[in-house]
C-alpha positions in Angstrom: -0.9 5.4 2.3 -1.3 2.8 5.2 -4.6 3.8 6.1 -6.0 4.4 2.2 -4.9 0.8 1.4 -6.4 -0.5 4.4 -9.7 1.4 3.5 -9.1 0.4 -0.2 -8.9 -3.3 0.7 -12.4 -2.7 3.1 -14.3 -1.1 -0.1 -13.1 -3.3 -2.3 -13.9 -6.5 -0.1 -17.1 -5.1 0.1 -17.8 -5.3 -3.5 -16.5 -8.6 -4.3 -18.2 -10.0 -1.0 -21.9 -8.6 -2.7 -21.4 -10.1 -6.3 -20.3 -13.4 -4.6 -23.4 -13.4 -2.7 -25.5 -12.9 -6.0 -23.7 -16.0 -7.0 -24.3 -17.8 -3.3 -28.1 -17.6 -3.0 -28.7 -18.1 -7.0 -27.2 -21.2 -6.5 -28.4 -22.0 -3.5 -32.1 -21.3 -4.6 -31.5 -23.3 -7.7 -30.1 -26.0 -6.0 -26.5 -25.7 -6.2 -24.1 -27.3 -4.1 -21.8 -24.7 -2.9 -18.6 -26.3 -1.4 -17.0 -23.0 -0.6 -17.8 -19.3 0.4 -14.2 -17.8 1.2 -13.7 -14.2 1.8 -10.5 -12.9 0.3 -7.2 -15.4 -1.6 -6.1 -18.9 -0.5 -4.1 -19.9 1.6 -6.7 -20.5 3.9 -6.2 -19.1 7.6 -9.2 -20.6 9.0 -12.4 -21.6 7.9 -15.7 -23.7 9.2 -18.2 -25.7 7.7 -21.9 -25.1 7.8 -25.2 -27.1 5.9 -22.5 -28.0 3.2 -20.5 -25.4 2.8 -17.0 -24.0 4.4 -16.7 -21.1 5.2 -13.2 -19.7 5.2 -11.2 -16.3 5.8 -7.7 -16.4 3.7 -4.4 -15.1 3.6 -5.0 -12.8 0.5 -7.5 -9.7 2.0 -8.7 -8.6 -1.2 -11.7 -10.5 -3.0 -13.2 -13.7 -2.3 -14.6 -16.3 -4.6 -17.3 -18.9 -4.4 -16.7 -22.6 -5.2 -19.7 -25.0 -7.1 -19.9 -28.5 -7.0 -19.3 -29.6 -10.8 -18.2 -25.9 -11.8 -15.8 -27.0 -14.3 -17.8 -30.2 -15.6 -16.6 -33.3 -13.1 -20.1 -33.7 -12.2 -23.4 -34.9 -13.4 -25.3 -34.7 -10.2 -28.8 -33.4 -9.6 -26.9 -30.6 -7.4 -23.8 -29.8 -9.7 -23.9 -26.5 -11.2 -23.4 -28.3 -14.4 -26.6 -30.3 -14.5 -28.4 -27.2 -14.9 -30.1 -25.9 -17.7 -28.4 -22.7 -19.2 -30.8 -20.4 -17.9 -30.3 -21.1 -14.3 -26.9 -21.1 -15.2 -27.1 -17.8 -16.6 -28.7 -16.5 -14.0 -26.3 -18.5 -11.4 -23.0 -16.3 -13.1 -24.9 -13.4 -14.1 -26.0 -12.6 -10.1 -22.5 -11.3 -9.0 -23.2 -8.6 -11.5 -26.4 -7.6 -10.7 -26.1 -7.5 -7.3 -23.5 -5.0 -7.6 -25.6 -2.7 -8.9 -27.9 -3.1 -6.6 -25.0 -2.7 -4.0 -24.4 0.9 -6.1 -28.3 1.6 -5.8 -28.0 1.3 -2.1 -25.1 3.3 -1.2 -26.4 6.3 -3.8 -29.5 6.0 -2.6 -27.9 6.5 1.2 -26.1 9.1 -0.3 -29.4 10.8 -1.9 -30.2 11.3 1.6 -27.6 12.8 2.8 -26.0 14.6 0.3 -23.8 13.3 -2.5 -21.3 15.8 -3.8 -22.0 17.0 -7.4 -21.6 20.1 -9.8 -24.3 22.8 -8.5 -23.9 26.9 -9.6 -25.1 28.1 -12.9 -26.0 25.5 -15.4 -26.3 22.8 -13.3 -30.0 20.7 -14.3 -30.7 19.7 -10.7 -34.3 17.9 -10.3 -37.2 19.2 -8.8 -37.0 18.4 -4.3 -33.2 19.0 -4.7 -31.2 20.2 -1.3 -27.7 22.2 -1.6 -25.6 22.5 0.8 -21.6 22.6 2.0 -21.2 24.9 -1.6 -17.7 25.2 -2.9 -15.5 27.0 -5.3 -12.5 24.3 -6.3 -9.9 25.1 -9.1 -9.8 22.7 -11.3 -7.4 24.1 -13.6 -4.7 27.5 -13.4 -3.3 29.3 -17.1 0.0 28.9 -16.9 1.9 32.0 -16.5 -1.4 33.6 -15.4 -1.7 36.0 -12.0 -2.9 32.9 -10.3 -0.4 30.8 -11.4 2.1 33.5 -10.0 1.2 33.4 -7.2 0.7 30.1 -6.5 -2.7 29.0 -6.7 -3.1 25.4 -7.5 -5.5 23.2 -9.4 -6.9 21.1 -6.6 -7.4 24.1 -4.7 -10.7 25.2 -2.9 -11.2 29.2 -2.8 -12.6 30.0 0.5 -13.0 33.4 0.9 -11.8 36.4 -1.4 -10.6 39.5 0.8 -12.1 37.8 4.1 -15.1 37.3 2.3 -16.7 33.8 2.3 -17.2 32.7 -1.5 -19.5 29.8 -2.7 -20.2 30.6 -6.0 -18.5 30.9 -9.1 -19.9 34.4 -10.1 -18.7 36.2 -6.8 -15.2 35.8 -7.9 -15.9 36.9 -11.6 -17.3 40.3 -10.5 -14.9 40.8 -8.2 -11.7 40.6 -10.3 -13.5 43.4 -12.5 -13.8 45.9 -9.8 -10.3 45.4 -7.6 -7.8 48.3 -7.8 -4.0 47.7 -7.9 -3.4 46.4 -4.5 -5.4 43.0 -5.6 -7.1 40.0 -4.0 -6.2 38.0 -1.2 -7.6 34.6 -1.5 -7.7 32.0 1.3 -6.9 28.6 -0.3 -8.2 24.9 1.5 -5.1 22.7 0.5 -4.9 19.2 1.9 -6.9 20.6 4.9 -4.8 24.0 5.6 -5.3 27.6 4.7 -2.8 28.8 3.1 -3.4 32.7 1.7 -2.2 34.0 -1.3 -2.1 37.7 -3.3 -3.2 38.2 -6.5 -3.7 41.2 -9.2 -6.3 40.4 -12.0 -4.8 41.2 -15.6 -6.2 40.8 -18.9 -5.7 37.2 -20.5 -4.8 36.0 -23.8 -8.8 35.5 -24.0 -9.1 39.3 -24.0 -11.0 38.9 -20.4 -10.1 40.5 -17.0 -9.2 37.9 -14.8 -6.2 35.5 -12.1 -6.2 32.9 -14.9 -8.3 29.7 -13.1 -10.8 27.7 -14.3 -13.6 27.0 -11.5 -16.5 24.3 -10.7 -18.8 24.9 -8.0 -20.0 21.8 -6.0 -22.4 21.3 -3.1 -23.5 18.0 -1.4 -26.8 17.4 -2.9 -29.3 15.0 -1.0 -33.4 14.6 -1.3 -36.4 13.7 0.2 -36.8 10.1 1.4 -39.1 9.6 -0.9 -37.4 10.8 -3.9 -34.3 9.0 -2.8 -34.3 5.8 -4.2 -35.8 7.2 -7.2 -33.3 9.5 -8.0 -30.4 6.8 -6.3 -31.9 4.5 -9.1 -31.1 7.2 -11.6 -27.6 7.8 -10.4 -26.9 4.2 -10.9 -28.2 3.9 -14.4 -26.4 7.1 -15.5 -23.3 6.0 -14.1 -23.4 2.3 -15.6 -23.7 3.8 -18.8 -20.4 6.4 -18.3 -18.1 3.3 -17.0 -20.0 0.9 -19.7 -19.2 3.9 -22.6 -15.1 3.8 -21.1 -14.7 0.6 -21.0 -15.9 -0.4 -24.9 -13.0 2.6 -25.3 -10.6 1.4 -24.1 -11.5 -2.2 -25.8 -11.4 -0.3 -29.1 -8.4 1.7 -28.4 -6.4 -1.7 -27.8 -7.6 -3.2 -30.4 -7.0 -0.6 -32.8 -3.9 1.0 -31.8 -2.6 -1.2 -29.1 -2.7 1.3 -26.3 -5.8 2.7 -24.1 -6.0 6.4 -24.6 -7.0 7.4 -21.5 -5.7 6.5 -17.7 -5.9 3.3 -16.4 -5.4 3.0 -12.9 -4.6 -0.5 -10.6 -4.5 -1.8 -7.4 -2.0 0.9 -6.3 -3.5 3.6 -8.4 -6.9 3.2 -6.6 -5.5 2.6 -3.6 -3.9 6.5 -4.2 -7.3 8.0 -5.0 -9.3 6.0 -2.2 -7.0 8.2 0.2 -7.3 11.1 -2.2 -11.4 10.7 -1.9 -11.0 9.5 2.0 -9.7 13.4 2.8 -12.9 14.9 1.5 -15.0 12.7 4.4 -17.7 10.0 4.5 -19.8 11.0 1.6 -17.5 11.9 -0.8 -16.5 7.8 0.2 -19.8 6.8 0.1 -19.7 7.8 -4.0 -16.2 6.0 -4.6 -17.1 2.6 -3.2 -20.4 2.7 -5.7 -18.3 3.8 -8.3 -16.2 1.3 -7.4 -18.8 -1.6 -7.5 -20.0 -0.7 -10.7 -16.4 -0.9 -12.0 -16.6 -4.2 -10.7 -19.6 -5.5 -12.3 -19.3 -3.6 -15.2 -15.8 -5.0 -16.0 -17.3 -8.5 -15.5 -19.9 -9.4 -17.1 -17.4 -7.8 -20.3 -17.5 -10.8 -22.8 -13.5 -11.7 -21.5 -12.4 -15.4 -20.9 -11.8 -15.8 -17.5 -14.8 -13.6 -16.1 -18.3 -13.7 -15.9 -19.1 -12.6 -19.4 -16.9 -14.9 -21.0 -18.9 -17.7 -18.8 -21.7 -15.9 -20.6 -20.7 -16.3 -23.8 -19.7 -19.7 -23.7 -23.4 -20.3 -22.6 -24.7 -18.4 -25.4 -22.8 -20.5 -27.6 -24.2 -23.4 -25.8 -27.4 -22.3 -26.4 -27.1 -21.7 -30.5 -25.8 -25.0 -31.0 -27.8 -27.1 -28.8 -24.6 -28.3 -26.7 -21.3 -27.4 -25.1 -17.9 -26.5 -26.6 -16.1 -28.7 -24.5 -14.9 -28.5 -20.8 -11.7 -28.7 -21.8 -11.7 -26.3 -24.7 -13.3 -23.7 -22.2 -11.3 -24.4 -19.8 -8.0 -23.4 -21.6 -10.0 -20.5 -23.3 -10.5 -19.3 -19.3 -6.7 -20.3 -18.2 -5.3 -17.9 -21.0 -7.8 -15.2 -20.4 -6.9 -15.5 -16.6 -2.8 -14.9 -17.6 -3.7 -12.2 -20.1 -5.3 -10.5 -17.3 -2.8 -11.0 -15.0 -0.4 -10.1 -16.8 -2.3 -6.4 -17.8 -2.4 -6.4 -13.7 0.8 -6.3 -13.8 1.8 -3.5 -16.5 -0.7 -1.6 -15.4 0.5 -1.4 -11.9 3.8 -0.8 -13.0 2.5 2.4 -14.5 0.5 2.9 -11.1 4.3 2.4 -9.3 6.2 5.0 -12.5 3.0 8.0 -11.4 2.8 7.6 -7.6 6.1 6.3 -6.8 6.7 9.5 -5.1 4.0 9.1 -2.7 4.3 5.7 -2.0 7.8 6.1 -1.2 6.9 9.5 1.3 4.2 7.0 2.8 6.9 4.5 3.8 9.4 6.8 4.8 6.8 8.1 7.2 5.9 4.7 8.9 10.0 4.0 9.4 10.4 7.3 10.9 7.8 7.4 12.9 
């Protein structure tokens, strides 16, 4: 768990650093003074000043920030944020989200060069030029009371071989279940990097078909030639951005209509646990997870909610339509209330993570202290 937390902090810090670099770069480009570029959140541990900007390393190593002159509207100097046009302020604010998308595109492009984990096999619509390697058959669901369930097959297992023969396609197992005798099939399962062997005998399932009662999916690493990888990386980035945006909108809609989301939402603890699980599969899976986290951060920030970049962009839109701002004091109050509500939401989600992942957390702590 400790290793997972460290990896999570590194991944999140990268995504936030790139996000803040977007604000920093365009603020400097438009002549806005950047008072501080901080890695992590205060209290400050170390800092140095260069070019009028303080570059700091702070005690809380998650995230970061860029502090601009006049960001709170208290300065009308030429080099202050508040003296810039609405368009320039919008670009500075929105640049963080764009940089998160760029980071995802770069990571997905690298992944497309070396292989991104993807569902393959029958029915998979892969583009021309796609190359598949490291095919595996994953168990995604086990029917309760089925032969597989009684044999101890679990969701998440990887079926390595059947009766000593390597298995790389779902169709191969389907064919074998119809040919076996009463001696059954010996499945070699990859479970948490350990090989477990179980014996199971196919039977007639409630659906009327003969099988062992598992839902399977074929996965593999899908790569592309160097001249196709950037375009495919862009397509993957756009597809995931659309899907993640749809999920966020669904969550907001559920909160408004039902008072709670209809899907599970994870906070820092949950994401750290997921990070540890993803890291077990290797670097390419972790690369994809980092790209997805960057997109999540970007989409979350662009939502028109107070205290987020999207909320600030909303106030700029109102200012443009009205011809004047709504007032620095009023906007500050709205953002402060929004930030408070976000913190409450984080606490509630974290509490839910503790309830869901408490056993794993306790096991990791007991492992640390016993060692």
